[in-house]
C-alpha positions, -999 to +999 in steps of 0.1 A: -237+057-354-271+042-360-288+031-329-284-007-322-322-010-319-326-001-356-299-025-369-304-060-381-268-070-387-256-044-412-290-035-424-310-006-410-346-015-403-375+000-384-373-008-347-405-028-347-393-049-376-362-061-358-378-086-333-395-108-359-363-110-379-343-119-349-369-145-339-366-161-373-328-164-369-331-183-336-359-205-348-335-217-375-305-222-353-320-234-320-313-271-325-276-265-330-272-233-310-251-248-282-229-268-305-222-238-326-213-218-295-186-244-287-173-243-323-174-206-327-157-198-294-133-227-292-153-237-261-143-204-244-180-195-239-181-222-212-153-205-192-169-171-196-203-184-184-186-201-154-168-169-145-201-150-147-218-174-123-188-174-100-191-136-099-228-138-089-221-163-061-257-176-056-266-185-020-263-221-010-284-219+021-310-198+039-338-182+020-343-196-015-322-177-041-344-164-070-330-156-104-343-146-137-323-155-168-335-135-199-329-146-234-315-179-219-338-203-237-314-233-238-307-231-201-269-227-201-268-200-174-298-213-155-283-248-150-250-233-139-268-211-113-287-240-099-256-262-097-235-234-082-261-230-055-263-267-048-298-266-060-308-239-036-316-214-065-347-213-086-343-197-120-371-184-142-358-185-178-376-160-201-370-161-238-391-147-267-382-176-289-403-208-284-378-230-302-350-221-279-373-227-249-382-261-262-345-270-263-340-257-228-369-277-213-356-309-229-322-303-215-336-295-180-357-327-180-326-348-189-306-332-161-335-336-135-337-298-130-373-290-138-380-284-101-354-256-101-358-241-135-390-228-152-393-217-188-416-188-199-421-172-233-417-135-228-402-102-241-371-087-224-386-052-229-419-061-211-413-089-186-444-106-172-428-109-137-438-086-108-415-059-095-388-065-068-390-103-071-354-115-079-320-117-062-303-117-096-309-109-132-287-126-159-286-123-197-258-139-217-253-132-254-288-119-258-291-083-251-276-072-284-306-088-301-331-067-282-346-039-303-349-014-274-320-021-250-328+008-227-363-008-220-347-042-213-323-026-188-352-007-172-371-040-168-340-057-153-339-029-127-376-032-120-378-069-113-348-070-090-350-066-052-330-038-036-295-052-034-302-075-064-274-082-088-274-075-126-250-095-148-248-093-186-223-113-206-220-101-242-196-102-271-178-069-274-149-052-292-114-067-291-090-042-275-057-061-281-037-048-311-033-075-337-059-098-322-087-074-334-077-080-371-074-118-366-107-119-348-125-099-375-111-121-403-122-152-383-157-138-375-166-127-410-149-154-431-151-185-410-181-184-386-208-180-413-193-209-433-191-230-401-227-221-394-236-233-429-218-266-425-232-274-390-267-259-391-273-255-428-278-217-423-249-195-432-270-163-434-281-165-397-246-167-385-236-138-407-263-118-389-249-129-355-214-117-364-227-084-377-248-078-346-217-082-325-199-055-344-228-031-341-232-035-303-219-006-281-184-009-267-179-016-230-177+020-220-209+031-238-228+000-226-217+006-190-231+041-192-264+027-205-265+003-174-258+032-151-285+053-168-310+025-161-305+031-124-278+006-115-249+014-092-214+000-089-213-008-126-182-027-137-170-041-170-147-071-170-133-081-203-125-118-212-101-131-238-088-097-249-123-081-250-139-107-272-165-109-244-173-086-215-191-092-183-211-061-172-223-061-136-243-037-114-263-035-082-298-022-076-296-001-045 
């Protein structure tokens, strides 16, 4: 199997070529990204994200709870963390894509959350933040687009405090007989056409579907997380394995 870092959808590319190609996809879809998430998942992504934040359980009192949300430009996870902590958490959103960050800032301003959420352009493989700074690290539906996943996982481990929590929500491989065929047919035949109708960009959504199929399954990805230094690694599938929440602890 070709390494995920050298795949752009079903194309094999040089690792250093992947990031600009991914950036172009998200520049194109940023304005309709959250709407398309609703339509593509039948609104299920909201339940998955809520479950992710409930698993993290951010503090509601005491010392301020510091989080970093990587590849979370539109703010979906960050806003949930702040609200779950009753505004006791501060979340630094880091995304390599300026268009996605612009959408997130606008959403944060409308919600009155700019005191709790900051937005920074940065690369998951080389985060600008100092080591041992955060209580939690989150990334939702973003790590499969990182060219060098091992480097992103190493950075996640670096920026967490001892005892800090790692949580990664990502599309995965359906493990329910029958559902897998239905999901494949929907993904490859319906989602790109839906993307074309809503965002005017069918090709970008074809890439997103292909990137899901090329991502490691939950067992292989859990091993990668453990290899990065995390302990107590768990994989929790949602909706028959359409999405999986991977968690770990930095000891």
